C-alpha positions as CSV (number, residue, x, y, z in Angstrom):
1,X,-37.4,183.6,-146.3
2,X,-36.9,187.3,-145.5
3,X,-34.3,189.3,-147.4
4,X,-33.0,192.5,-145.9
5,X,-30.2,194.5,-147.4
6,X,-28.9,191.5,-149.3
7,X,-29.0,189.2,-146.3
8,X,-31.4,186.3,-146.2
9,X,-33.1,185.1,-143.0
10,X,-35.0,181.8,-142.8
11,X,-38.2,182.5,-140.9
12,X,-39.7,180.4,-138.1
13,X,-42.6,181.0,-135.7
14,X,-43.8,179.3,-132.5
15,X,-47.4,179.6,-133.5
16,X,-48.8,177.4,-136.4
17,X,-51.1,180.2,-137.7
18,X,-48.2,182.6,-137.9
19,X,-46.0,180.1,-139.7
20,X,-48.8,179.5,-142.2
21,X,-49.2,183.3,-142.8
22,X,-45.5,183.7,-143.3
23,X,-45.6,181.0,-146.0
24,X,-48.5,182.6,-147.9
25,X,-47.3,183.4,-151.4
26,X,-49.8,186.3,-151.6
27,X,-47.5,188.2,-149.3
28,X,-44.4,187.9,-151.5
29,X,-42.9,191.2,-152.4
30,X,-44.9,193.2,-149.9
31,X,-43.2,195.5,-147.5
32,X,-43.4,194.0,-144.0
33,X,-42.5,194.7,-140.4
34,X,-41.3,191.6,-138.5
35,X,-40.5,191.6,-134.9
36,X,-38.7,188.7,-133.5
37,X,-35.4,187.2,-132.3
38,X,-32.5,186.0,-134.4
39,X,-31.4,182.6,-133.3
40,X,-27.9,181.3,-133.3
41,X,-28.4,179.4,-136.5
42,X,-29.4,182.6,-138.3
43,X,-33.2,181.8,-138.3
44,X,-35.4,184.7,-137.4
45,X,-38.1,183.5,-134.9
46,X,-41.0,185.8,-135.7
47,X,-43.1,187.0,-132.8
48,X,-45.2,189.7,-134.6
49,X,-45.9,190.3,-138.2
50,X,-47.4,193.3,-140.0
51,X,-47.6,194.6,-143.6
52,X,-46.7,198.2,-144.3
53,X,-48.4,200.6,-146.6
54,X,-47.6,204.3,-146.9
55,X,-45.8,204.1,-143.5
56,X,-48.8,202.6,-141.7
57,X,-48.9,199.1,-140.1
58,X,-51.6,196.6,-141.1
59,X,-52.5,193.3,-139.4
60,X,-53.2,190.4,-141.7
61,X,-56.3,188.2,-141.5
62,X,-58.1,185.9,-143.8
63,X,-61.8,186.3,-144.4
64,X,-64.6,184.3,-146.0
65,X,-67.0,186.7,-147.7
66,X,-69.7,184.0,-148.0
67,X,-69.8,183.0,-144.3
68,X,-68.4,186.2,-142.8
69,X,-65.9,184.4,-140.8
70,X,-62.3,185.7,-140.1
71,X,-59.3,183.4,-139.7
72,X,-55.7,183.9,-138.6
73,X,-54.2,181.8,-141.3
74,X,-54.7,181.1,-145.0
75,X,-56.7,178.2,-146.2
76,X,-60.3,177.1,-146.9
77,X,-63.3,178.3,-144.9
78,X,-64.3,175.6,-142.4
79,X,-67.9,176.3,-143.2
80,X,-68.3,176.5,-147.0
81,X,-64.8,175.2,-148.0
82,X,-64.1,178.1,-150.3
83,X,-60.7,179.9,-150.3
84,X,-60.4,182.7,-147.8
85,X,-59.4,186.2,-148.9
86,X,-56.3,187.9,-147.6
87,X,-57.2,191.2,-145.9
88,X,-54.9,193.9,-144.4
89,X,-56.5,195.9,-141.7
90,X,-55.0,199.1,-140.4
91,X,-53.5,198.8,-137.0
92,X,-54.8,201.4,-134.6
93,X,-53.5,202.3,-131.2
94,X,-57.0,201.8,-129.8
95,X,-57.6,198.3,-131.0
96,X,-54.7,196.3,-129.6
97,X,-57.2,193.7,-128.4
98,X,-57.9,192.7,-132.0
99,X,-54.2,191.8,-132.6
100,X,-53.3,188.1,-132.5
101,X,-49.9,188.2,-130.8
102,X,-48.1,185.0,-130.1
């Protein structure tokens, strides 16, 4: 659920990894930028998701420090089965190829 200026929007995403990220409680209360389309039922269909810090956009990924594997969604590392760490990486105009856009 996203709340903007007192209005609440249920969130949905076409991609499973994006839906899992949107549901990650570690992101609660953070400033975010969400790009998407409002559907007729009031649901916001999320197409792109970023966190915002000091006016800069960050992409979200999940990382296993033990195995050095990056993931697009929260959960356990497929290799060692330990929880992955939420990371926010600065978005740069020069690294668009590292963005996971739906």
